[in-house]
N, C-alpha and C positions, 0 to 999 in steps of 0.2 A: 544172918543179917540179910535182909532183902535189898537187892540192888534196884535203884530207881531207873526206870526205862527212860531213854532219851526222849525229850519233848521237842516236837517241831512247832515253831511259832510262825503263823501266817500273818503277814502284815498287809495293809492296803497297798495296792499297786502304786509305785512311784518310779517314774522313769529314771534310769541311771544304772551304772554298773554295779553288780553285786560284789561282795568281798572276793577279789579274784583268787587270792591264795587258797582260801577255803573251797572256792568253786572248782578250781583245777584239781585240787586234791581229791575232792568228791568225784570228779570225772574220772580220774586215774583209778580210783578204787573200784569203779564200776566198768572198767574196760572190758571185763568178760561179758557184761550185759550187752554191750554193743555187738560183740561177736554172736552171742546167742540170739539176740533179737534179729540180727541180719539172717541168721540161719533159719529162724522161724519164718521170716518173710520168704526166703527161698523155698522152704518146705511148703508154704502156702501156694507157691507158684509151681510146685512139683519139680523143682530143680534138684531135689535130693534123690529122686528116683533115677534108675538107669537111663530111661528115655529122656528125662529132663537134663541129665548131664550130657548125653549125646547131642541133645538139641542145642546146647551151648556151642557145640562145634558145627552142627549142621546149619544153624541160622546164619553165621557169618559166611559159610561156604555158599549158601544160596544167594546171599547178598552180593558176594564177590562174583558169582556166576552171572547175575543179572547184568552187571557192568561189563563183564567179559563179552556177553552177547551184544551189548550196545557198542562197545569200542572196537572189538576185534572182528566180530562176525558181521554186524550191520554196517559199521562205519569203515570197515576194511583197514583199520589201523593196527599194524603188527608191532608197534613199538612196545617192547617188553617193559622198559623203564616207566612208561606212562601208566601202563596197567598196574605195575607194582606200586607206583606212587599213589594211584587212586585207591587201591585196596588197603595199603597201610594207613593212609590218612583217613579213610572212611572208618576204619576200625577205631582209630583214636578219637575221631569226632563223636562216634556213638558212645564212647566212654564218658565224654563230657555231657552229651545229650541225655544219657540214662541217669547220670548224677543229678542233672538239672530237673528232669521230669520226676524222678523218684523223690528228690528233696522237696519239690513243690507240694507233694501229698503227705509228707512224713509227719508234720505237726498236726494237721487236721485229722489225719487217719489215726493218730495216737491220742485222740481227745480223751477217751476213757482212761487211758493210762495216766494222762496228765492230771485228770480230776481225782484220781484215787491213789496216786503214788508221788512221793517227793523225790525228785532226781534232777540232775542237770538236763534241761530240755534239749540242749544242743546235741545230745546223744542220738536224737531221732534223725536229723539230717545226716549225721555222721554214719549212722547205720545204712541209710539210703545210698550214701557214697560208697560204702564198703560193698554193698550188693553190686553196684555198677562196676567196681574194680574186679570183683569175682567173675562177673560176666565178660569183662574185657580180657582177662588173662588167657582164656582158651583161644581168643582170636589171634593172639600172638603166635600160638602154635600153628594155627591155620595159615597165617601169613608166611611163616618160615618154611612150611611145606611147599606153598605156592612158589616162594622165592627159589627154593632148591630145584623144583621142577622146571622153572624157567631158566635155570643155569646162570643166575646172576652171581657176580663175584662176592666172596666173603672177606672180611678183614676186621682189624681191631677198631677201626673208626666206628663200626656199628655199635660199639659199647657206649658211644655218646647218646644212644637212644635211652639209656637208663636215666641220666639226669633230665632228659627231655620229658620222659614219662613222669618223673617226680614233679617237675615244674607244672605240667599239664594236670597232674593229679591234685596239686595244691590249688590250682585255679578252679578245677571242677568241684573241690570241696567247698571253696569259698562261694561258688555259685549255688551249691545245694543249700548251704546255710542261709544265704541271703534270700533266696527265693522261697524257702520254707517259711521264713518269717513274713515276707511280703504277702504270701498267699493266705495268711491268717486274716489279713485286713482287706485284701482284694481277691475274692474267691474266683474271679474270672480269669486269673492268670493261668490256671490249669487248662482252660479252653483255648487260650491264646498261644500257649507254648508250642504246639505242633506246627503252627504257621510260622512262628518265629524261628523254630529250629530248621525248617525247610529253607527259609530265606537265608539263614545264617550259613547253611551248607553250600548254597550257590554262591554266596559272597566270600567264601573262604577258599584258599588255594588247595582244594581237594580234587575237583574235577579237572583242574588245570594246575600247572606249576607256576611258582612266582616268577621264574625267569622268562616265562612265555607271556606274562601279563603286559599289556600296553602301559607305557609310562603314565598316561592320564589316569589309569585305574589304580595306580599304586597308592593313591591317596587313601584308599580303603585300609591300607596297612596301618595308618595312624589311629583308626578307631576300631579296628577288629583285632582283638587279642589273639585269635587263632592264627593270624597271618604268620607271626614269628614262630609260634610253636609248631605249626604244620611244616613250615619251611625247614626248621631245624630237624624235625622228625624225619622228613623225606631225605634230607641230605645224609643223615646218619644211617638210617635203617634200610634205605633203598639204594642210594648211590655210594654208600660206604665212604662218605666224606665227613670231615670235621665241620660241624655247623658253624655259621658265622657267629663271632662273639656278640655282635650287635643283636642277633636274633635271640641268643640265650639271655642277654641282659634285659631285652624288652619283655620276653616271656616271663622272666623272674619278677620283673617290676609289676606286670599285670597280675601275676599269681599272688604276690604278697599284698598288693593293694586290694584285690578282690577278697582275699581271705581275711584281712584285717577289718575292712569295712563291713563285710558280711557278719563277722563275729561280733563286732561292736554293736551293730544294729540289732542282732539277735539277743545278745546279753542284756541290752538296755530295755528290751520289750518283752522278754520271755515271762515275766511275772504277770503280764497282762493276758497270757494265753488262756488261762483257766476260765475266764469269763467270755471268751470269744470263740472257742472251739465248740 
């Protein structure tokens, strides 16, 4: 007896959420695809080679070295904590930045795949986020080596860095999903992102610590999601202190809001991608 092959029915685009239970089930069954697709992207950038894997370590080392030159050598500032704060927060910021920039290209770059294959499109920005996470993990090794070399104290409070990374990761994923969808309709976003990222870097507590910020400038904390995340990250991973509960709650609120809004926006528009990419 011949079995009938499954039939995919393509309907005209209509804004609105797809059947969520079936959508998430389909996404879960294709979880291995996200991993393989991310691996293929890393292969394309030669990160699967020996030199490519070494570059994941060398790149953050060079980045850290530049700021060591600026802060310690040129400025004559020998504050170990300030340099450790800058290095740790810089690495976490680039995790968010790489998620955002990779996500912005993910749907447009996967145009041929979208036209020829039926799958949950949200897998594309999720793959870009996974690549950013893989690139971030070696920087943690680099930071801990730098931290040990500087002789900073270790303690159990550093484990608070784990939930902070989870909160920041959820925020980065939400950004990747949101911007991947927006870039389908506004292609100039990719050109604008480098300038936005550089400005965001300077307006976030990375080159400076929150405690050293003038009271008048603390208003940036209300509109900058990275304020609470970077402050919590620095307290845990650099100063070996428990982050303020307020910072954790604010970071969680920003992460959940960005993830929910980004996912909703993406799911309601993804059936329109095939005629726009």
